[in-house]
Residue, then its C-alpha position, 0 to 999 in steps of 0.5 A: x551700321x549694320x547689326x551684328x550677327x549672333x553666332x549658334x551658341x550666343x542665340x542659344x544662350x539668350x533663348x536659354x536666359x529668356x526662358x530661365x526669366x519666364x520660368x522665374x516670373x511663373x514661380x513669382x506669380x505661383x507664390x503670390x497666388x498661394x499667399x492670396x489664398x492662405x489670406x483669404x483662409x485666415x481672414x475667413x477663420x477670423x470672420x468665423x470666430x466670436x467677436x469675444x475670442x477675437x477680443x481676448x486675443x488682442x487683448x492677450x497680445x497686449x498684456x504679453x507686450x506689457x510684461x516684455x516691457x516690465x521685464x528689465x533688471x530692476x523690480x520697477x523703473x529706477x525713475x519710479x524710486x527717484x520720483x517716490x524718493x525712496x533714495x532720500x536719507x537723513x542728516x544722520x548716518x549711523x555706523x550699521x547704515x553707512x554701507x548703503x549710502x552712496x553720498x551726501x548732498x550740499x545739504x548734509x542729507x545722506x542719499x541711498x544707493x538706489x541699486x541696492x534698495x532695489x536689490x534689497x526689496x529683491x530679497x526682502x520679497x523671497x524671504x517673505x514669500x516663505x511665510x504664510x500670511x498667518x504666520x508672520x505679521x505686520x508693524x507700522x506705527x508712522x501714519x505715512x505707511x498705514x494706507x499702504x500697510x492696511x492694503x497690504x494686509x487686504x491682498x495678502x490676508x496679513x494682519x497688521x498693527x498700526x498706530x499702537x503696537x501692544x507691547x508683550x501680545x507675542x510674549x506674555x501668555x497671560x494677556x487675552x489678546x496674545x497669540x504666536x507669529x513666525x516672523x515679524x516685519x516692521x517699518x522702522x526700527x525706532x518707531x516699532x522698537x516695543x514689536x523689535x523687543x518682543x520678537x528679539x525676546x521671543x527669538x524670532x526673525x524681523x524685516x525692517x525698512x532702514x532710514x539712514x538715521x536707523x540701527x540694524x541690531x536683531x533685524x534679520x532682513x533689512x531694506x535700506x530706504x526712505x522709511x518717512x514718506x507714504x510715497x516711498x513707503x507706497x511703492x515698497x509695499x506695492x512692490x512686496x504686494x505684487x511679488x508676494x501674489x505672484x509667490x504665493x498664487x493668490x487671485x486678486x486684482x493688484x492695485x495702481x502704484x498711486x493706490x498705495x501712496x494716495x496720490x500720483x507719483x510725480x516728479x519731486x519739486x526742490x524745496x524753495x529758499x526763504x529768499x525766493x519765497x520773499x520774492x515771491x511774497x514781494x512781487x505779490x505785494x507790487x502786484x496787489x497794489x498796483x491793481x489797487x491803484x488801477x481801481x481808484x483812477x477807474x473810480 
């Protein structure tokens, strides 16, 4: 089949297209060369930098990523509140604490709203940051909170009272260990009632962790949460330590959450019923009897 002859216009158009294509390819090649040269310059700069500086830059990038991961709506992941059992209340719900309760479990235990727990801890952290370490004290009679409270004291310099709070220490001027304070932070309004009464008598503000069975009268700042568990108290004091140190520019290394708790934070295991425990005992007895029979046969 004879080849079709192109007109002068078509030839000119084809020539222009070929030239445009060549120009585009040339531009791409030039850009590649420019990028390669820039890459070489960057590599030279990195090579000339001291190793320590390069390590610092890398670690800085890692820290930035870590900070971004922690930038969520809550102070810590909700899962950590759940693992620590911060939301687990008691079978008793006082009228003061009813508004914080989400529901009751089948066994009658009250469940505190986890989002409210987080919001109230945020409020408490802001409130706490208004006070210098020497202007407030922490009182915790419950042994489950001693570890977390003492660590909070070491980090912030706040005076704490564990085991026993001497009643009248801030009200009776004749006592040799009398002192004045602007605010008291208690861990349980019932156990720490002596400190609460003293605060009421001298008309100073009180901040408290309150469980579902607590009354909140004369308490300025309420943190609804489980105040009977070392895990729950550890998590709360970990958050408050972190936020207080940030607000007050305290340059100390913050320990891990596990250090406040005293153990690794893991999923709460459901309690086994009596029937399950009895079945387990029977299984163990069966296994032991079979092992004895096997040993007798061998003899």
